[in-house]
N, C-alpha and C positions, 0 to 999 in steps of 0.2 A: 869331846872330840872336835877339833877345830881345823878346817882346811883353809889355808891362805892361798887363794888362786891368783892373787896379784901382789906385787911387791909392796911391802910395808903394811899389809893388811892386818896381820896378827898383832903387830905392835900397838895398834889402836885398841886392842881388847885385852891387854894384859891384866887389867884390874878385874876382869871377869873370870880369869883362870883360877883353878885350884891346883893342888899338888898332884892330882891325878889326871888333869887335862892332857890329852894327847894332841900335840900341835904338829901339823904337817905343812911344810912349805918348801918351795924351790930354793929358798935362800940359804946360804951358809951363814951361821951365826956363831958368836962367841957365847957359850952357854952361861958365862958370867952375867950376860945381859938379861937372862931369863930368870926372873925371881920365882915364878911358879910354873908348874907344868913340865911335861916331858916332850922334848923336841925331836922330830924326825925329818930328815931330808927326803922329800918326795919330788923327783925330777919331772914335774908336770909338763914343762915346756918340751923336754926331750921326748917324753912318751906321746904327747900330742902331735909333735912333728912326725913321729914314726907312723902315726895313724893318718896324717895328712891334713889335719885341721887344728888350728890353735884354739878353737872355740870349745873343744871337748874336754877341757881341763876339769870342769865341774863333773862331767860324766865319769871321767877317770877316778875322781875323788869318791864318787858314789860306789864305784867298783871296789875301791879300797875299804870303804865303810862296810860294804856288804860282807866282805871276808872277815873283818875284825869283829863284827857283831854276830857272826854266824848265821846270817840270813840266807834264805834260799836263792841261789844265783839264778836259777831258772825263772822263778817268779819275778825277780828283779828285772831281768832282761825282757821278759814277756810284757811286763807293765810299761817299761820305758819305750820299748820298740813299737808297742801297739799305739801308745799315745802319740809318739812322734814317728808315725809310720812312713813319712816321706824321707826320713833319715835313719831308718831302722838299721841298715848295715853299719853306718858310721857309729851310731850309738852302741851297737852290740860290740864292735871292736874296741871302743873306748872302755866299756864296762869290763870286758875281758882283760884288757891291758892292766887296768887298775887292780882287778881281782888277782891276776897272776903275779903282779909285782908285790902285792901285799903278802901273798902266799910265800914268796921266796925271801922276803926281807923283814916282814913284821910278824912272823908266826908267834913270837914270844909275847906279843902285845894283844893277843886275842882277848876279847871281853866275853865272859860267860854270863849271858842274860838268863834270868829265871824263865823256865819253860812254863807256858800257861797250863794250868791244871785242867781247864775246860775250854774247848774251842768254841768261840762265839761266832756261829755261822750267820748271825743276823747283823753283824757289824759292817757298816759301809763307811767309806771316806767321803766327806762332803766339805765344800767350802761354804762360807757364809752366804755368798750370793746364790749359790745353787740351792742351799737350804731354804732361803727366802723364796726362791722360785718354786720349789716344791710346795711350800705353804700357800703360795699364790694359787697354784693349781688345785690343791686340796680345799682351798677356800672358794673354789669354783670361779676363780678369776678367769675371765674370757677375753680381755682386751688389755694389751700393754703396748704403749708407744714410748720411744726413747730416742735420744741421740747419743752416740757413744761418748762416754767420758769416764776415764779412769778415776776411781776404782769401782764404779757402778756397772760397767759394761757387762760384766760376767752374768748378771741377772738377765739382761736382754739376750745375750748369746744363748743361755740355757733355755729360756722360754721360746726363742726363735727356732732352735733346733727341735724342741719338743713339739712345736706347733705343726710339724710335718706328720706327726703320728697321733696327735690328740685332736679330737673333733671339737668344734666350737671354741677354738682359741685363735685369736688374731693378734699378730705382733707386727707393729709398724716401725720401720726405721725412718724417723721424721727428718726434715731438712735441718732442724735446729731444736734447741730446748723449748723455745717459745711455741713452735709448732707441735712438739711432742705433748706439752702440757694441755694445750687447747684442743688437740685432737682427742686426748683422753677425756677431757671434760665433756666434749660432745658425745663421746661414747657412753659415759656415765649418765648423762642426761637422757640418752636414748634407752637406758635400761641395762647397760652392760655393767658387770663387776670389773671396774677398770682401774688401772694404775699406770704410773709413769715413774721413771727413775733417772737419777743423775748424781753429780757431786756438787760441791759448794758453788762453783762458778756457774754451772748450768742451772742450779736452783735459783740463783739470783735472777736469771732470766725468766724463771717460772713464777715469780712472785705475783705478777698481776693475775695469773690464772688461779693462784691460791685464793686471792681476794675475791675474784669472781665466783669461785665455788662457794665461798663463804656467804655472799649475799644471795646467790641463786639457790642456795641450799642443795648443792650437788655433792654427793658423797664420792670423793675421789681420793685414791691412795697415792702418796708421793714417797718414793723410796730414795732417801738421801744418804749417800755413802760419803762420809767426810774424808778429806785429805787436808794437809796443811796449806793455808793461804797466807797472806791475801793474794788475790789474782791467781796466776798459775801456780805460784808457791812451790811446794815440793810434790809434784803430781804422783810420784810413786811411793810416797811415804804416808805416815798415818798421823792423825790428830783428832781431838774432840773439840775442835774450835768452832763448830757450827751450831752449838746447842741453842744459844740465844737467837741466832739467825733463823733457826727453825721455828722456835716458839713465837717470835714476833714477825714472822714472814707474812707478807701481804699487807697492803696499806689499809688503814681503818681498823675497827674493832669488831671481831666476830669470833665465834667458837672454833677451836681446832683441837685435835688430839695429837700428841707427840709421844710415841712409845719407843723404847730403846732396848733392843735385844742385847744379851751379854754373852751368848754362846751359840753354837750351831743349832741346838734344839729350840732355843728362843727365837732364832732367826726364822725357823720354820713356823713356830707358833705365831709370830707376828705377821707372817705372810697371810695367815688365816685371820688373826685378830683384826688386822687393819681393814680387811674387806668387810668383815662383820660390823665393825664400828662405823665404817663409812655408810653402810646400808642402814644401820639403826639410827645414826645421828644426823645423816644427810648433811655432812660438813667435811672439810678436808681432814684427812688423817695422814700423819707423817710417821714413817718408820725411819729412825735415824741410826745408822750404823757407821762404820769407818773402815778404812783400808785394812787395818789389822784383823778385824773380824771377818770382813767380806771376802778377803782373799787368803785367809788361813784355812788349812784343812784339819779336820778332826774326825775321829770315828764316832758313829752314832747309829742307833737302830734304824732299820730300813724306813726312810721317810715315805716311800711310795706306798707303804702298807699301813701307815698311821691313819686312825679314824679321827675325824674332826666333826665339829658341829657347825653347820652353816646357818647364819642368821640373815634373813632377807629384809628385815625392817617392815615398816607399815606401808603396804602397797594397796591402793584402792583399785580393786578389779572391776567394780561396777559403780563408778561415780554417778552421782545425780547431775541433772542439768544445773548449770551455773556452778560447776566444780570449783571449790576454793582450794587451790594448791597450797597456799600459805596460810591456811586457817589457823587462828589463834587457839592454842591448846594449853593445858596445864603444864606439860613438860617441854613445850616448845617444838615437839615433833608433829609435823603435819603430814597426814597420809599423802603419798605421791602417786601419780598415775604414770604408766608407761606410755610414751607417745604412740598413738594409734588406737588407744582404748576409747571406746564409745563414750562420749560426754566428758572425756578426760583432758580436753584441750586446755592449755594454759600458756602463759607467757613467762619465759625465764630470761631476764636480761640483767644488765649490770647496774641498773638504777634501783634506788629504794622504791618499794612498791607496796601495793595493798594486798589483800588476801588472794586476789585473782592474778596478781603479777603485774598490774598496770602501774606505771611510774607515778610517783606522788612527790609532793614537797610540803605536805601538811606537817606541822611541828609535832602535834600530839600523836598522830598515826606513825610518824617516823620513829619517835621514841618507843612507842608500843611494839613496833616491829623489831627494833633493836633488842629490846628486853626479851621478846619471844625467842630470838636466835641465841642470845647469850645465856639464857636459862638452860640450854642444852649442856652446859658445863657440869651442872649438878648430876645429870644422868650419866655423863661421860665418866665422872669419878666412880660411879657405881659399876659401870660396864668395863672400864679399861683394866689392864693387868695390875695386880696389886704388888706391893713391895715384897722382896724376899729377905728374910732375916736369918743369917747363918750364925751359929755359935750359941752360947748361953745368954739368956736374957739377964742373967746375974753378973755378966762380965762388967768390968769397970770402964772399958774403953770401947767406943763404937766407931768403926770405920765406915764412912759413907761414900758411895760412888755410883756410877751408872755406866751402862754400855760395856765395851770390850775390856775394861779394866777388871771385870769380874774374875776371869781366869787367873791372871797373875796374883790378884789379891787372895783368892782362895788357896792358891799354892803357897803363898807367903805365910798365911796364917798357920799352915801345917808345920812350917819350919821355925816358927817363933819359939824361943825358949819358955816363954810364959803365955802360951797360946790360950789358956783358959781366961786370961784377962781381956781378950778381944772378942768382939762380935762384928759382923759385917752386914750392913744394910744396903741392899741393891735396890735402887729406885728404878722400877720398870716403866712407869708412866711419868715422864718428866713434865708433861702438861696435859690437863690441868693438875696442879699439885693437890693431893689429897690432904685436907686439913688435919686428919688423924696422924699424919706424919710427925707433927710436933710432939705428940704424946709419946711416941716411940723414942724420939731423940732425947727428950727431957729425962728419960729414965736412966740415962748413963751419965757418969761423972765427967768423962772426957770424950770429946768428939773430934775425929780426924777425917778430913775430906781429901780424897785422892782424885785428881783430874788430869787427863792427858791434854791440857791446854795451858796457856800462860796467864790467863786473866780471871781465874776462879769463877767460871761461868755458872756452875751449879751453886756455888756459895752465893753469888749475886742473885740467882733466881730464888733460893730459899729465903734469903734476907728480905726479898720483896713480898714474901707471903706471911712471914711471922718473925718473931724475935729469934735470931739465929746467930750465934757467935761461937764458931768452932774453935777448939783448943789449938789445932794445928792444921795447916793447909799444905798439901804436898802436890806440886805441879811438875809436869814434864812437857816440854814444848820444842823438842829438837827433831821431830819427825819420827822418832822411834817410840815403840810401845814401852810400857813399864815391864821390867823383868822381876820375877819373884824375889830374887836375892837382893835387889836394890830396895824393894819395898820393905823387906825384913830390916835392912840397915836403917831406913828412914823411920820405921815404926819404933825401933829400939833406941834411936838417937834422941836424947832428951832435949837437944837444942831446937 
């Protein structure tokens, strides 16, 4: 079902239509020009003018769809009018107009949807940003600072609204991304389970704070929601172009963890995981999402009722005199103290330092402190989310990807004529790379990589870690997400 609310819109999507696609448009067409689909004239402009506003064409279309799909008109109007309560009357009349027009003109085109055999009373609709926000709350996150930037703003809006009813949650609208990151770093230093969020351009401004958290060993979460760049780019579209930006963020060399959710549930999970990892590893942790996942909605079990495990890391509650905040340990993790703890005073600055935090320039001690920090990567590999492998291990071909491409790939694999030939490897932790990944990949004869960017960033990353030569690389970099049907075509095309 396709509604063309502006002139020339449907013509751009003819390659996506099937013989059963219902196409609704204001335009009069010569049906010879339509190769696939069934065309209906829907006078959106006329109906909108009768209501008194040209902007309700999409709401009229929803009314038509509600009738054709046999949905509950009352539920539809209550949902829309409650959400847009300032324009409730206008939207109600638009929905009613579309519904009535469809009743009178499209009754023979009704679609009989299968009735659910069991009502799922626990299903709720969430966007990725909201799911991440719920995970942040369930992970006992209690401080979040950000500056609005599409498409990450939804997380800040959700947490800000929630902060009015949740105790011990502080949300700060900072003056810019530099301020947001450094305020959050200060909160994390003070003992908060803290995070900040932005998109690519804002994250560029946060890079010095990332580096500072690395040397000062401050566990801070950065929620990076990508959109196409460079610069302002396509601010309301999607891309996976910030992978290497995230992994190599911050000047100098220090440990960090970058995890990538692929759906609503994983967005929630990584809201929790990121806070736990930040507390356990005392280093920056990035959750990298994108516009497609962060602002798309899907049903999911009630996130507010989900049980989670909260990890607080090594906190020294009774430090001895001459407390060594950056004490050398086997795994690189030094017990930290919360400011105000008796005998727990220490210095946290941006200089290389000794075990007490005092600045140094000694060559051997500098190298030893670097090795202490970087050794956390081994522990990070053990603690961070593991890969997901879908399909048979006996399949001949392995599809590899990360992030929001998960949904379209899984849908595509269902529709492949030779689905038993394919397996799908979703990389959940994109940094540090688990060395066991190579053993999984080498078990397959053919390897195909799918990325929503133009420069094969995951391929570049894997090549930097081990011998990796995929059979085929599939990219898309036009601001649009992958669609299952195009993935099917790409996977079955031998070229």
